[in-house]
ZAMAR-79159 format. One record per residue: residue in one letter; x, y, z of N, C-alpha, C in turn. Coordinates in steps of 0.1 Angstrom, whole numbers, plus 5000, padded with zeros to 4 digits. Atoms other than C-alpha are relative to their C-alpha. Layout:
residues N
AXYZXYZXYZ/...
***
This chain:
residues 137
X499450164997356798973523501650044989/X498749965002360498943523500249934983/X499650105010361098653495499650024988/X500449945016361098813458499549874992/X500350075012360598483445498549945001/X501250054996357098413459498750094990/X501049965001353898503441499150025006/X501450034990350798623459499250144995/X501249925004347898803459499350065012/X501049954990346499033483498350004997/X502150034999342498943495500050085009/X500649904989341399253513498649955008/X501150054995338799183539499649804998/X500050135001339098803538500449925015/X500150054988339998793572499549935012/X501150124994336898683591499949894996/X500150145007336298443567501349925005/X498850105001339898303570499549965020/X499850044989339598313607498749885006/X501250104995336198123609500749854996/X499850165007337397843587501549935008/X499050074991340597793608499149955011/X500950034987338197743640499349904993/X500650135001336297523621500549884997/X499350125004338897303609501449945012/X498650034989341597333641498949965014/X500149994988339297403669498549975001/X501450055001335797253662500049865012/X500350124986336496983690499550075014/X500949944990335597243712499050104998/X501349915000332297403723500450134995/X499949894999331597763718500750085012/X499849954987331497833755501949935003/X498650015000335297593757500950144993/X499249895005336597853732500250135004/X500349914999335198113746501250035017/X499950004986336498033783501950035000/X498250005005340498013766500050124991/X499949895007339698363750500449964984/X499849995013339898233714499350104992/X500849895006337498533706501450104995/X499149924999340798713710501549964993/X498950085007343698493699499449854996/X499850155007343498153679500649955008/X498650084997346598053688500049965019/X500150064984345498003728499349884995/X500150105005344197703712501449895007/X498550054996347997603718500550045014/X499749934987348697803749499649925007/X500550104988346297623767499949854998/X499750145004346897293753498949904997/X501550055000343497213740500349914984/X499950065010345197033711501249914998/X498850015002348396863699500750084988/X499549885005350797103688501549964999/X498549994995354597153682500350135000/X499549894998356297463692501450034999/X498849975001359297673690500849944987/X499150085008362197523669499149884991/X500850175007359997163661499050084991/X500749945011357397383646500350084990/X499249925011359597613627500749904985/X499050125008361397303613498749934991/X501050115007357697103606499350124989/X500149895008356697433591500850044984/X499449965011359197473565499949854989/X500350165009358997073556498949974991/X501550005006355697133547500050024986/X500649995015354197103511499550115001/X500949854995353497473507499450034982/X500949955012351297463472498850145000/X500749894997348697673480499350055013/X500149994984348197863516499550165000/X500049854991346798193530500849995014/X499749954989348398413555499150125004/X500949914997346198623575500050045018/X499849914984346298843611499249985009/X500750004992344598843641499150155001/X500849844999343499213640499950064988/X500549925011343199283607499249924987/X500550085008341199173579500950024987/X499150045017343699193550500549865002/X500150164995344798853543500949994982/X498949975016347298733512499749814997/X499950155005347098403491501050004992/X498950045006349798233482500349844989/X499750135007350697953450500949964997/X498450035004353397793443501050045009/X499249964989354897893477501049955005/X499350044999356797653480501250025010/X498849964995360097833492499950125012/X500349914992358498053518500749945012/X499650014990360398023551499650085013/X501049914989359798163585500850155002/X499649895003362498423579499850134988/X500549925012360498553550498650105008/X501349964996357598633574500250145005/X500149864994356899003587500150005016/X499850024988357198883622501150095011/X499049934993360099083633499550145001/X500249804999358099433626499149955011/X500949984983356199513663499150065000/X501349955003353199683647499149925000/X500750104992350599513668498849924989/X501550085007347499443641500949874989/X499650135006350499213619500749905013/X499750074995351899093650499649875002/X500450115002349998783654499849934986/X499950125010350698543621499149914999/X500750145006348298273606500549964987/X499750065015349598053578499249855001/X501350075003346797843569499849914986/X500250065015346897553539498650024991/X501349945007344597623514498949865005/X500850114999343197263520499849975015/X500450024992343197313554500749875013/X499650124999345497013562501350045015/X498950024992347997203585500050175006/X500049864998348397563601501750045012/X499149954994351297753612499950155008/X500349874992351398043636501250045007/X498949894992353798353652499050075009/X500749914990352398493685501150164999/X499449834992353098883695500849945012/X499250064985354398633725501149934996/X498750074999357098473706501150035007/X499150004991359698613723500150015016/X500350074985358098563755500249865005/X499950124997358298203748498449924997/X501250065004354598143736500150004982/X500050005016354998023699501349984994/X500650045008355797993671499449875002/X500850124997353197683672499049954986/X500450085012352297433643499449875002/X501150125002349197183638499849964990/X500350105008348696903618498949945002/X501350054997345296843613499849824994/
***
């Protein structure tokens, strides 16, 4: 984490749980078959790229994320079970996130409000024009 002001706690093995919570919170309007048809088992952010929900993208997504009250939230990834819990982390900005790193396991980043009111996603395809995305429930 690049932001030295943030206090965070690593929560190993929470990735699968958080991905399930994310699906229940943001993709529960889709059946399991619909989720599978857009390959959400591979990438949760396909919910946005296949336009199955209202979302913001690119600069508007970043702006919305940075304006959110970010009291307690989690950061997790698509392909690893590691996760991070942050409390009183309102100072987090997109530039603090390690998405510039090219390591595959950490290239799809999901940030989800603890109360699941919003989520912000940075994809491994951001440089190709897919993402970042922001959803507010």
